[in-house]
GUDOTI-94649 format. One record per residue (C-alpha): residue number from 1; residue in three letters; x, y, z. Coordinates in pm, 1 decimal. Last residue first. Layout:
N
+-----+--------+----------+----------+----------+
| num | residu |       xx |       yy |       zz |
+-----+--------+----------+----------+----------+
| NUM |    ala |        X |        Y |        Z |
...
+-----+--------+----------+----------+----------+
END
This chain:
135
+-----+--------+----------+----------+----------+
| num | residu |       xx |       yy |       zz |
+-----+--------+----------+----------+----------+
| 135 |    unk |  -1824.4 |   1558.2 |    520.2 |
| 134 |    unk |  -2037.6 |   1330.0 |    278.4 |
| 133 |    unk |  -2020.8 |   1047.7 |    550.7 |
| 132 |    unk |  -2163.7 |   1287.5 |    770.0 |
| 131 |    unk |  -2408.9 |   1431.9 |    592.1 |
| 130 |    unk |  -2504.4 |   1070.5 |    473.4 |
| 129 |    unk |  -2512.8 |   1022.1 |    843.0 |
| 128 |    unk |  -2749.1 |   1256.7 |    884.2 |
| 127 |    unk |  -2986.0 |   1194.4 |    611.4 |
| 126 |    unk |  -3035.7 |    870.3 |    719.8 |
| 125 |    unk |  -3106.6 |   1018.0 |   1105.1 |
| 124 |    unk |  -3357.0 |   1230.6 |    966.2 |
| 123 |    unk |  -3494.0 |    969.5 |    752.2 |
| 122 |    unk |  -3516.0 |    735.3 |   1039.4 |
| 121 |    unk |  -3671.9 |   1013.0 |   1257.5 |
| 120 |    unk |  -3942.2 |   1069.6 |    994.6 |
| 119 |    unk |  -4006.2 |    704.6 |    980.8 |
| 118 |    unk |  -4058.2 |    684.3 |   1364.4 |
| 117 |    unk |  -4278.8 |    976.7 |   1347.9 |
| 116 |    unk |  -4501.0 |    821.2 |   1086.4 |
| 115 |    unk |  -4499.4 |    524.7 |   1270.9 |
| 114 |    unk |  -4585.1 |    733.3 |   1567.3 |
| 113 |    unk |  -4879.2 |    867.0 |   1388.5 |
| 112 |    unk |  -4982.7 |    556.3 |   1278.7 |
| 111 |    unk |  -4964.1 |    440.6 |   1637.1 |
| 110 |    unk |  -5166.7 |    653.2 |   1764.7 |
| 109 |    unk |  -5501.6 |    646.3 |   1623.8 |
| 108 |    unk |  -5584.0 |    366.6 |   1494.1 |
| 107 |    unk |  -5404.7 |    170.9 |   1752.2 |
| 106 |    unk |  -5605.2 |    308.2 |   1998.0 |
| 105 |    unk |  -5854.9 |    254.9 |   1812.9 |
| 104 |    unk |  -5753.6 |   -102.3 |   1795.2 |
| 103 |    unk |  -5741.8 |   -131.9 |   2179.4 |
| 102 |    unk |  -6069.2 |    -15.2 |   2218.7 |
| 101 |    unk |  -6240.0 |   -258.0 |   1986.2 |
| 100 |    unk |  -6025.1 |   -552.9 |   2144.6 |
|  99 |    unk |  -6159.7 |   -393.6 |   2500.6 |
|  98 |    unk |  -6525.7 |   -388.3 |   2414.4 |
|  97 |    unk |  -6601.0 |   -736.9 |   2325.5 |
|  96 |    unk |  -6444.8 |   -915.2 |   2632.4 |
|  95 |    unk |  -6541.5 |   -625.8 |   2833.9 |
|  94 |    unk |  -6917.3 |   -705.8 |   2758.9 |
|  93 |    unk |  -6849.9 |  -1104.7 |   2810.7 |
|  92 |    unk |  -6726.9 |  -1024.5 |   3134.0 |
|  91 |    unk |  -6985.5 |   -864.3 |   3253.9 |
|  90 |    unk |  -7142.5 |   -570.2 |   3438.6 |
|  89 |    unk |  -6819.5 |   -318.1 |   3220.7 |
|  88 |    unk |  -6535.8 |   -255.7 |   3393.3 |
|  87 |    unk |  -6445.3 |     86.4 |   3385.8 |
|  86 |    unk |  -6169.5 |     84.1 |   3622.4 |
|  85 |    unk |  -5977.5 |   -181.2 |   3420.9 |
|  84 |    unk |  -6011.2 |    -26.1 |   3117.7 |
|  83 |    unk |  -5866.0 |    284.7 |   3245.9 |
|  82 |    unk |  -5542.8 |    120.1 |   3416.5 |
|  81 |    unk |  -5554.0 |    -78.3 |   3054.1 |
|  80 |    unk |  -5506.2 |    280.5 |   2880.3 |
|  79 |    unk |  -5249.6 |    419.5 |   3177.8 |
|  78 |    unk |  -5025.4 |    158.9 |   3059.3 |
|  77 |    unk |  -5086.0 |    184.2 |   2695.0 |
|  76 |    unk |  -5015.9 |    564.3 |   2748.6 |
|  75 |    unk |  -4696.2 |    495.6 |   2943.2 |
|  74 |    unk |  -4561.3 |    296.8 |   2682.0 |
|  73 |    unk |  -4661.9 |    521.9 |   2417.4 |
|  72 |    unk |  -4472.5 |    785.4 |   2670.0 |
|  71 |    unk |  -4176.5 |    557.1 |   2671.2 |
|  70 |    unk |  -4134.0 |    500.5 |   2324.9 |
|  69 |    unk |  -4151.6 |    912.5 |   2256.5 |
|  68 |    unk |  -3876.2 |    943.3 |   2479.2 |
|  67 |    unk |  -3671.2 |    703.5 |   2313.3 |
|  66 |    unk |  -3750.0 |    842.3 |   1975.5 |
|  65 |    unk |  -3653.6 |   1229.6 |   2134.1 |
|  64 |    unk |  -3295.3 |   1048.7 |   2286.3 |
|  63 |    unk |  -3259.1 |    912.4 |   1948.3 |
|  62 |    unk |  -3300.0 |   1273.4 |   1784.8 |
|  61 |    unk |  -3077.0 |   1416.6 |   2010.1 |
|  60 |    unk |  -2822.0 |   1214.3 |   1970.7 |
|  59 |    unk |  -2820.1 |   1203.2 |   1605.8 |
|  58 |    unk |  -2823.9 |   1605.6 |   1663.9 |
|  57 |    unk |  -2490.3 |   1569.2 |   1858.8 |
|  56 |    unk |  -2357.7 |   1362.0 |   1559.3 |
|  55 |    unk |  -2429.3 |   1626.0 |   1293.9 |
|  54 |    unk |  -2338.3 |   1896.2 |   1543.0 |
|  53 |    unk |  -2001.9 |   1743.4 |   1596.8 |
|  52 |    unk |  -1964.6 |   1605.0 |   1263.9 |
|  51 |    unk |  -2008.0 |   1972.6 |   1130.4 |
|  50 |    unk |  -1788.6 |   2133.5 |   1372.9 |
|  49 |    unk |  -1520.9 |   1867.7 |   1228.5 |
|  48 |    unk |  -1576.1 |   1934.3 |    903.8 |
|  47 |    unk |  -1532.8 |   2313.8 |    976.0 |
|  46 |    unk |  -1189.3 |   2210.7 |   1107.7 |
|  45 |    unk |  -1074.5 |   2005.0 |    804.3 |
|  44 |    unk |  -1183.2 |   2312.8 |    541.8 |
|  43 |    unk |   -962.6 |   2563.3 |    792.8 |
|  42 |    unk |   -673.7 |   2298.4 |    779.6 |
|  41 |    unk |   -695.7 |   2240.4 |    401.4 |
|  40 |    unk |   -683.6 |   2665.0 |    330.9 |
|  39 |    unk |   -417.4 |   2676.7 |    582.3 |
|  38 |    unk |   -230.5 |   2386.1 |    398.2 |
|  37 |    unk |   -296.9 |   2553.9 |     31.9 |
|  36 |    unk |   -181.2 |   2900.1 |    179.8 |
|  35 |    unk |    126.9 |   2732.5 |    312.9 |
|  34 |    unk |    148.5 |   2564.2 |    -38.5 |
|  33 |    unk |    125.3 |   2905.0 |   -199.7 |
|  32 |    unk |    421.9 |   3103.8 |     14.1 |
|  31 |    unk |    638.5 |   2852.7 |     -4.5 |
|  30 |    unk |    559.9 |   2867.2 |   -443.1 |
|  29 |    unk |    636.1 |   3197.7 |   -434.6 |
|  28 |    unk |    943.6 |   3200.9 |   -159.9 |
|  27 |    unk |   1141.1 |   2977.6 |   -423.1 |
|  26 |    unk |   1001.0 |   3205.0 |   -697.7 |
|  25 |    unk |   1189.6 |   3468.8 |   -498.9 |
|  24 |    unk |   1447.7 |   3269.2 |   -463.8 |
|  23 |    unk |   1513.0 |   3209.8 |   -835.5 |
|  22 |    unk |   1434.8 |   2861.8 |   -911.9 |
|  21 |    unk |   1803.5 |   2603.3 |   -995.9 |
|  20 |    unk |   1681.8 |   2429.3 |   -710.3 |
|  19 |    unk |   1275.3 |   2394.8 |   -812.4 |
|  18 |    unk |   1429.1 |   2303.5 |  -1127.8 |
|  17 |    unk |   1670.5 |   2006.8 |  -1004.7 |
|  16 |    unk |   1366.6 |   1894.1 |   -829.7 |
|  15 |    unk |   1128.2 |   1900.7 |  -1124.1 |
|  14 |    unk |   1412.8 |   1711.5 |  -1355.2 |
|  13 |    unk |   1464.7 |   1440.5 |  -1058.5 |
|  12 |    unk |   1065.6 |   1407.2 |  -1059.3 |
|  11 |    unk |   1071.6 |   1356.4 |  -1426.5 |
|  10 |    unk |   1367.9 |   1121.7 |  -1387.2 |
|   9 |    unk |   1170.4 |    921.2 |  -1193.5 |
|   8 |    unk |    882.7 |    928.5 |  -1406.5 |
|   7 |    unk |   1074.3 |    767.0 |  -1666.4 |
|   6 |    unk |   1232.3 |    536.0 |  -1426.6 |
|   5 |    unk |    889.8 |    391.5 |  -1328.2 |
|   4 |    unk |    769.6 |    374.5 |  -1724.8 |
|   3 |    unk |   1128.0 |    160.1 |  -1794.4 |
|   2 |    unk |   1004.7 |    -60.3 |  -1466.0 |
|   1 |    unk |    675.2 |    -77.7 |  -1615.9 |
+-----+--------+----------+----------+----------+
END
């Protein structure tokens, strides 16, 4: 392993000597190539930063939408309860049988769409996280 490292060191020293012995125009060409490479990397990094900020903003926006959707669902549930209280039937038995049915219908029609929305937001959030990781 030491011999291998010594050989690599000798190769690097040879490359350095070769660079030193190059004519000035080749050194300048190499400097320009390295500067161009650095500029491209800086541009790629700036683009990456912009994409990350954009994805972060979009993630926060989706989280706010999800929170407002959950809040609206709670509000609708409260409204439904108030409506059920106002529309009390003649007997408590009638209320006891109708209320579970109404709650079931509410869940049947609203929860799947809410769950689908949540799933969509989670999928989109997962994709955004993958994009951020990729960037």
